[in-house]
C-alpha positions in Angstrom: 0.0 0.0 0.0 1.4 3.4 -0.9 2.4 6.0 1.7 -0.4 8.3 0.5 -3.1 5.6 0.9 -1.8 4.7 4.3 -1.9 8.4 5.4 -5.4 8.8 4.0 -6.5 5.6 5.9 -5.0 6.8 9.1 -6.6 10.2 8.7 -10.0 8.6 8.1 -9.6 6.4 11.2 -8.7 9.4 13.4 -11.7 11.4 12.1 -14.0 8.5 12.8 -12.7 8.3 16.4 -13.1 12.1 17.2 -16.9 12.0 17.7 -16.6 9.1 20.2 -13.9 11.1 22.1 -16.1 14.2 22.1 -18.9 12.6 24.1 -19.6 12.8 27.9 -18.3 9.8 29.8 -20.9 7.4 31.1 -21.0 4.3 33.2 -19.3 5.8 36.3 -20.6 4.5 39.6 -23.0 6.9 41.2 -23.0 7.6 45.0 -24.7 9.9 47.4 -22.9 12.7 49.3 -24.3 15.1 51.9 -22.8 18.5 52.4 -23.5 19.7 55.9 -23.7 23.6 56.1 -24.9 26.2 58.6 -28.2 26.1 56.6 -28.7 22.3 56.8 -27.8 19.1 55.0 -27.8 19.1 51.2 -27.9 15.7 49.3 -26.3 15.2 45.9 -26.0 12.2 43.5 -22.4 12.3 42.2 -20.5 10.2 39.7 -17.3 8.8 41.2 -14.1 9.3 39.2 -11.1 7.4 40.6 -8.8 6.5 37.7 -6.6 9.0 35.9 -8.6 8.6 32.7 -11.9 9.2 34.5 -10.5 12.2 36.3 -9.0 13.7 33.1 -12.3 13.4 31.3 -14.4 14.6 34.3 -17.6 16.5 33.2 -16.2 17.3 29.7 -18.8 17.6 26.9 -21.8 17.8 29.2 -24.4 20.3 28.1 -26.4 20.1 31.3 -26.5 18.5 34.7 -29.4 18.1 37.2 -29.3 20.6 40.1 -28.7 17.8 42.7 -26.0 16.0 40.6 -22.2 16.3 40.3 -18.9 14.5 40.2 -16.6 13.4 43.0 -12.9 13.0 42.1 -11.3 10.7 44.7 -7.5 10.9 44.9 -7.3 8.2 47.6 -5.5 10.3 50.2 -4.6 14.0 50.7 -2.5 15.1 47.8 -0.6 18.4 47.3 -0.8 20.3 44.1 -4.3 19.3 43.0 -5.6 21.6 40.3 -8.5 21.4 37.9 -9.3 23.0 34.5 -12.4 23.5 32.3 -11.1 22.2 28.9 -14.0 20.9 26.8 -16.4 21.6 29.7 -19.5 23.5 28.6 -21.3 24.3 31.9 -20.0 26.5 34.6 -19.0 24.6 37.7 -18.4 25.1 41.4 -15.3 23.1 42.6 -15.2 22.1 46.2 -11.7 21.0 47.3 -12.1 18.6 50.2 -9.6 17.3 52.8 -9.4 13.7 53.9 -11.6 14.4 57.0 -14.4 15.7 54.7 -13.8 19.4 55.5 -14.1 21.8 52.6 -10.8 23.5 52.2 -11.6 26.0 49.5 -14.2 26.6 46.8 -13.8 27.9 43.2 -17.2 29.3 42.2 -18.6 29.6 38.7 -15.5 28.4 36.9 -15.4 29.5 33.2 -16.5 26.9 30.6 -13.7 26.0 28.2 -11.0 27.8 30.2 -7.5 26.3 30.3 -6.6 28.3 33.4 -5.6 26.0 36.3 -7.9 26.1 39.3 -5.9 25.0 42.4 -6.6 23.6 45.8 -5.4 25.9 48.6 -3.5 22.9 50.1 -3.5 19.1 50.2 -6.9 17.6 49.4 -8.4 14.1 49.2 -11.1 14.9 46.7 -12.7 17.5 44.5 -16.5 17.8 44.1 -17.8 19.5 41.0 -21.4 20.9 41.2 -23.4 23.2 38.9 -22.1 26.8 39.0 -23.8 28.9 41.6 -24.7 25.9 43.9 -22.2 26.9 46.6 -23.5 30.4 46.8 -27.2 29.3 46.6 -26.7 26.7 49.4 -24.2 28.9 51.3 -21.5 26.2 51.2 -18.4 27.6 52.8 -14.8 26.4 53.6 -15.0 24.3 56.8 -18.4 22.8 56.0 -18.4 19.0 56.1 -18.9 16.5 53.3 -20.4 13.2 54.4 -19.4 10.1 52.5 -17.6 6.8 53.3 -14.3 8.0 51.6 -14.2 10.7 54.3 -15.0 8.2 57.1 -18.6 9.2 57.4 -22.0 8.2 56.1 -24.3 10.5 54.2 
C-alpha cells in the first residue's frame, strides 16, 4: 500500500474516532454525598471518578446537569498540588476542594467553561467535588463545611 493511501486511511480512522472522544463519559458509579452547612444538609448524587482517565475526562462535553448532581474526584488520600481545569467543559461549575476528613478547604465558584486556566486547591486535598455553577452560593456552602461520604470516614 502506498504511503499516500496509508496516510489517508490513518486520517479517516482518526476522524472516525473524534466523535466518540467528544462525548460525555458514562458508566461511572453513582454515589450519594451530603454537604453539611450552617443552613442544613444538602444531598447530591455524584458520579465517582477514581482512575486517571476518568479524572482527566471529568464532566467534559456535558451540556447540562441536574441541580442535585455532580462529580466526585477521589485521589485516595490527601494530595498536594491538585488543580482542575475546564477544557471541553460546557457548563460553569463550582469546585469544592475537600480534605481527607471531609472538611471543605476552598471553593472555586462559577468556573469559566472552556478555560485552560488552572484552578488550584489551597492545600493538600483528598477529593474535588464539581457541582453546577452557583450551587455553593445558593446553598451557602463555605470552607470548613463537612462532606459526608464513606471516603471521608462518614455516612451521608
